[in-house]
C-alpha positions, 0 to 999 in steps of 0.5 A: 330209371330202368329195372333189369332182371335176368334169368337163365333159360335151359335150352340148347344154347343156355341163353341169358334173357334180359327182361326189361320192365315195360312199366318203368320205361315210359315210351311216350317220352321221346328217346332220341340220340343225335350224332354228327359226322363229317364226310371224309375221303374214306367215306366216299362211294368210290373209295368204299367200293359201293359206287363210282362217284365221290359221294357219301357211300350208302354203307357208311351212312348205314354204319353211322345209323347203326352206331347211333342206335347202338349208343342209344340202346347202350343207355338201357342195358346193364353192365356186361350186356350189349346189343347186336344189330339184326336188321336195318332198312335204310333208304338213302335218298339224297347224295352228300359231297365230301366235307358235308356235315351229316347229322344222324338221329336214332329214335328208340320207338319200342322195347319188347323184352330183348328187342330194341326198335329204332327209327333212323333219319340222317340229314345234311345242310340241305335236308333229309338224306336217309331214313329207315328202321333198325332192330337190335337185340340185347345179349350177354356180351361175354357169352355171345363173343365166346359162342361166336369165337367157337363157331368154327372150332373143330372144323377140319376145313380151313 
């Protein structure tokens, strides 16, 4: 069980900071989420625009990795808080064909305040196809969306 507290910081953006009690989350316990995907025609590099071959596109396996980490992080934030991806480093080391079943694993390896760090691996039936790391930050969902929506408000150049 996690204990969450938040407080308002007075600064230019009036950001809400989510503090997570590190004593409550035992990082020695493995925090892992696994999801499976099947490579469809729209996932192929030739159709995504990232290559000319009919193989699983790197941007697709990257999105699957980020989605898996996001769902794992969601288990550790309170209502009204979400996480946003800020960094991903993924090595796509083996091609996978149409109809391959891909298993993506995200392991939560560290929480430091609002920062969530993950190790990511993806496999097909023949073995490891991608590995890397991913970082997400907890944000107040409503405030983050509002700030983004207003990003270009008042700009005269459309």
